[in-house]
C-alpha positions in Angstrom: -42.9 62.0 13.4 -42.7 58.4 14.1 -39.9 56.5 12.5 -40.9 54.6 9.5 -39.7 51.0 9.4 -39.8 48.5 6.5 -38.3 45.6 8.5 -34.9 46.0 6.8 -33.1 46.4 10.1 -34.8 43.3 11.5 -33.9 41.4 8.3 -30.3 42.6 8.6 -30.1 41.5 12.2 -31.6 38.1 11.3 -29.1 37.8 8.4 -26.2 38.6 10.8 -27.6 36.1 13.3 -27.9 33.5 10.7 -24.3 34.1 9.5 -23.2 33.7 13.1 -25.0 30.4 13.4 -23.6 29.3 10.1 -20.1 30.1 11.2 -20.6 28.4 14.6 -22.1 25.4 12.8 -19.2 25.3 10.4 -16.7 25.5 13.3 -18.6 22.7 15.0 -18.5 20.6 11.9 -14.8 21.4 11.4 -14.0 20.4 15.0 -16.1 17.3 14.7 -14.3 16.4 11.5 -10.9 17.0 13.1 -11.9 14.8 16.0 -13.2 12.1 13.7 -10.0 12.3 11.6 -7.9 12.1 14.7 -9.9 9.2 15.9 -9.6 7.5 12.6 -5.8 8.1 12.6 -5.5 6.7 16.1 -7.6 3.7 15.2 -5.6 3.2 12.0 -2.3 3.6 14.0 -3.6 1.2 16.6 -4.6 -1.4 14.0 -1.1 -1.1 12.4 0.5 -1.5 15.8 -1.8 -4.5 16.5 -0.5 -6.1 13.3 3.1 -5.1 13.7 5.3 -8.2 14.1 6.8 -8.8 17.5 9.7 -10.8 16.1 11.8 -9.9 13.0 12.4 -13.2 11.2 15.0 -14.0 8.6 13.7 -14.3 5.0 14.4 -16.0 1.7 13.3 -15.4 -1.8 10.8 -17.5 -3.6 10.6 -16.1 -7.1 9.8 -12.4 -6.7 8.4 -12.9 -3.2 10.1 -12.4 0.2 9.2 -15.3 2.5 10.1 -15.7 6.2 12.3 -18.8 6.8 9.5 -20.0 9.1 6.3 -20.7 7.2 3.2 -21.7 9.1 1.9 -25.1 8.1 -1.6 -26.2 7.6 -1.9 -29.8 8.8 -3.2 -29.0 12.3 -5.8 -26.6 10.9 -6.9 -29.3 8.5 -6.9 -32.0 11.3 -4.1 -34.0 9.6 -2.5 -35.2 12.8 -0.3 -38.0 11.4 -0.9 -39.7 14.7 -4.3 -40.8 16.0 -8.0 -40.3 15.1 -8.6 -38.8 18.5 -5.9 -36.1 18.0 -7.3 -35.4 14.5 -10.8 -35.0 16.0 -9.4 -32.7 18.7 -7.7 -30.5 16.1 -10.9 -30.4 14.0 -13.0 -29.3 17.0 -10.4 -26.7 18.1 -9.9 -25.0 14.8 -13.3 -23.4 14.3 -13.6 -20.7 11.7 -13.0 -18.0 14.3 -9.9 -19.8 15.7 -8.5 -20.4 12.2 -8.6 -16.7 11.4 -7.2 -15.9 14.8 -4.4 -18.4 14.3 -3.4 -16.8 11.0 -3.5 -13.3 12.6 -1.3 -14.5 15.4 1.2 -15.9 13.0 1.5 -12.4 11.4 1.9 -10.9 14.8 4.8 -13.3 15.5 6.6 -12.2 12.3 5.5 -15.0 10.0 4.5 -13.7 6.6 3.5 -16.9 4.7 1.0 -19.7 5.3 1.1 -23.0 3.5 -2.1 -25.1 3.5 -4.5 -27.1 1.4 -7.5 -25.3 0.0 -10.7 -25.4 2.0 -13.7 -23.2 2.6 -12.4 -22.5 6.1 -9.0 -21.4 4.8 -10.6 -19.3 2.1 -12.8 -17.4 4.5 -9.9 -16.8 6.9 -7.7 -15.4 4.1 -10.5 -13.1 2.8 -11.2 -11.9 6.4 -7.5 -11.1 6.9 -7.3 -9.2 3.6 -10.3 -7.2 4.5 -8.5 -6.2 7.7 -5.4 -5.3 5.7 -3.4 -8.1 7.4 -0.4 -9.0 5.2 -0.2 -12.8 4.9 1.0 -14.7 1.8 -0.5 -18.0 0.9 1.0 -21.1 -0.7 -1.5 -23.8 -1.7 -0.7 -27.5 -1.7 -2.9 -29.4 -4.2 -2.9 -31.6 -7.3 -5.1 -32.4 -10.3 -6.9 -35.3 -8.6 -10.7 -35.2 -8.9 -10.8 -35.1 -5.1 -9.0 -31.8 -5.0 -10.6 -28.4 -5.3 -10.8 -27.0 -8.8 -7.8 -24.8 -9.7 -10.1 -21.9 -10.4 -11.2 -21.9 -6.7 -7.5 -21.9 -5.6 -6.6 -19.1 -8.0 -9.5 -16.9 -6.7 -7.6 -16.7 -3.4 -4.5 -15.3 -5.1 -1.8 -17.7 -3.8 1.8 -16.7 -4.3 2.5 -20.3 -5.3 0.8 -23.6 -6.0 2.6 -26.8 -5.0 2.0 -30.3 -6.3 1.0 -32.5 -3.4 3.8 -34.7 -2.1 1.8 -37.8 -1.6 0.5 -37.6 -5.2 4.1 -36.9 -6.4 5.5 -39.9 -4.7 2.7 -42.2 -5.9 3.1 -41.1 -9.5 6.9 -41.5 -9.4 6.4 -45.0 -8.1 4.1 -45.8 -11.0 6.5 -44.1 -13.5 4.0 -41.4 -14.2 6.2 -38.4 -13.3 5.3 -36.6 -16.5 1.9 -35.9 -15.0 3.6 -34.0 -12.1 5.6 -32.0 -14.6 2.4 -31.2 -16.6 0.9 -29.9 -13.4 3.8 -27.5 -13.0 3.2 -26.2 -16.5 -0.5 -25.8 -15.9 0.2 -23.7 -12.8 2.6 -21.5 -14.8 0.0 -21.2 -17.6 -2.3 -19.7 -14.8 0.4 -17.1 -14.1 1.4 -18.5 -10.7 4.7 -19.7 -9.3 4.9 -23.5 -9.1 6.5 -25.9 -6.6 6.8 -29.7 -6.2 6.5 -31.5 -2.9 7.9 -34.9 -2.1 8.8 -37.1 0.8 11.4 -39.0 -1.2 14.8 -37.4 -1.7 15.4 -39.4 -4.8 12.4 -37.7 -6.5 13.7 -34.3 -5.6 17.1 -35.2 -7.1 15.5 -36.5 -10.3 13.5 -33.3 -10.8 16.6 -31.2 -10.2 18.7 -33.3 -12.6 16.1 -33.2 -15.4 15.7 -29.4 -15.0 12.0 -29.1 -14.4 10.4 -25.7 -14.5 9.3 -25.4 -10.9 10.7 -22.5 -8.9 11.1 -24.4 -5.6 10.6 -27.6 -3.7 8.8 -28.7 -0.6 10.9 -31.4 1.0 9.7 -33.7 3.8 12.3 -34.6 6.5 10.8 -38.0 6.8 9.9 -40.4 4.0 6.6 -41.5 5.5 5.2 -42.8 2.2 7.6 -45.7 1.8 5.8 -48.8 0.4 5.3 -51.8 2.6 7.8 -53.6 0.3 10.4 -51.0 0.9 9.9 -51.1 4.7 10.1 -54.9 4.8 13.4 -54.7 2.8 14.8 -52.1 5.1 13.5 -53.4 8.5 12.5 -57.0 7.9 8.9 -56.2 8.9 6.2 -53.6 8.2 5.3 -50.9 10.7 2.0 -49.9 12.3 1.4 -46.5 10.8 3.8 -44.2 9.1 7.5 -44.8 9.2 9.5 -42.0 10.9 13.1 -43.2 10.6 15.8 -41.4 12.5 18.1 -41.4 9.5 15.7 -39.8 7.1 16.4 -36.1 7.9 20.1 -36.6 7.0 19.2 -38.0 3.6 16.7 -35.3 2.7 18.8 -32.4 3.8 21.8 -33.8 1.9 19.7 -33.5 -1.3 18.4 -30.1 -0.2 22.1 -28.9 0.0 22.7 -30.1 -3.6 19.8 -28.6 -5.4 20.1 -25.1 -6.5 16.5 -24.0 -6.1 15.1 -23.0 -2.7 13.5 -25.7 -0.6 10.9 -25.5 2.2 11.6 -28.4 4.6 8.6 -29.8 6.4 7.9 -32.2 9.2 11.1 -31.1 10.9 9.5 -32.1 14.2 8.4 -35.5 12.9 4.7 -34.6 13.2 5.0 -33.9 16.9 7.2 -36.9 17.7 10.1 -34.6 18.6 8.0 -32.4 20.8 8.2 -34.3 24.1 10.7 -31.9 25.6 11.8 -28.4 25.0 15.3 -29.7 24.4 14.1 -32.0 21.6 12.2 -29.1 19.9 15.2 -26.8 20.0 17.5 -29.6 18.7 15.2 -30.2 15.8 15.1 -26.5 14.8 18.9 -26.2 15.2 19.5 -29.3 13.1 17.2 -28.1 10.4 18.8 -24.6 10.0 22.3 -26.0 10.3 21.6 -28.5 7.5 19.6 -26.6 4.9 20.9 -23.9 2.6 20.7 -20.2 3.5 18.2 -19.9 0.7 15.9 -22.5 2.2 13.2 -22.3 4.9 11.0 -24.6 7.0 7.3 -25.2 7.2 6.0 -26.0 10.7 2.5 -27.0 11.7 1.4 -25.4 15.0 -1.3 -26.3 17.4 -1.6 -23.5 20.0 -4.2 -25.2 22.1 -1.9 -25.9 25.0 1.0 -23.5 24.6 2.0 -20.5 22.4 3.8 -22.6 19.8 3.6 -19.8 17.3 5.7 -17.3 19.3 8.0 -20.1 20.5 8.7 -21.3 17.0 9.3 -17.8 15.8 11.8 -17.3 18.6 13.6 -20.5 17.7 13.8 -19.4 14.0 15.2 -16.1 15.0 17.7 -17.9 17.2 18.9 -20.6 14.8 17.7 -19.4 11.4 19.5 -16.1 11.1 22.2 -16.2 8.4 25.7 -16.2 9.9 
């Protein structure tokens, strides 16, 4: 008698075959997932390695934040050359959006963890791009309450670690006996929940604020009093100058005040806006002088223009050489 079949054996075979395919598919997915995970880990590790600083820089404390003693300045990015219109134009053309972001990334790579600039759309986009990439860079914004400045809400949206009252505005208001407006700005920044600083080119203004016990956590202190009035210049030199006055004696005067104030200071224009950059010796001498003269709790802000040489890495090396606490 012929065997009777109801298709159950075929169904069983198909089921076993399907299970085999399912297992093989599962194993393929598992392997693919492992490869993808490994690739992701490699990419993540590579990204971290790409962002890992090549130089370990000394640090100071600004409030609760740890800041490298070398802070990247923003004047070249903003095309504030303090020299000629042609140089300003050159800086403006060089620092495209892409190069601005790359510049900040290179600063982090060199070990610099803080960037001090004015607010601008270009700066804002660069900061947002870096944060999307997970690049750790703190931002200090230099601004004021003048109508020409960006609204404070736009600055706060970029999450600065500090907001500093602009030095030029500080000096003008002190000259007009309107320093209370500067102090009110400090209070406004604190009301917004952010650390506040005051910048000035005049050591007498820094000494006044320290003596009166203002509420700002730190100072930005220019090594050169480039905003002297024409009257002051005539009294000092007997004639006015063409352009900003960079007097050789100024750094001694400002650093003497920096030594006396208890709060941290960030000294800027230590290279006299490029005037001390003619030789490698003069650059090194300027860094050595700055770190020899300021407190161990102070740092420096240096504008960098890496168009012609790797100023970022070089300045980081000089900070490591001269700025390490004894």
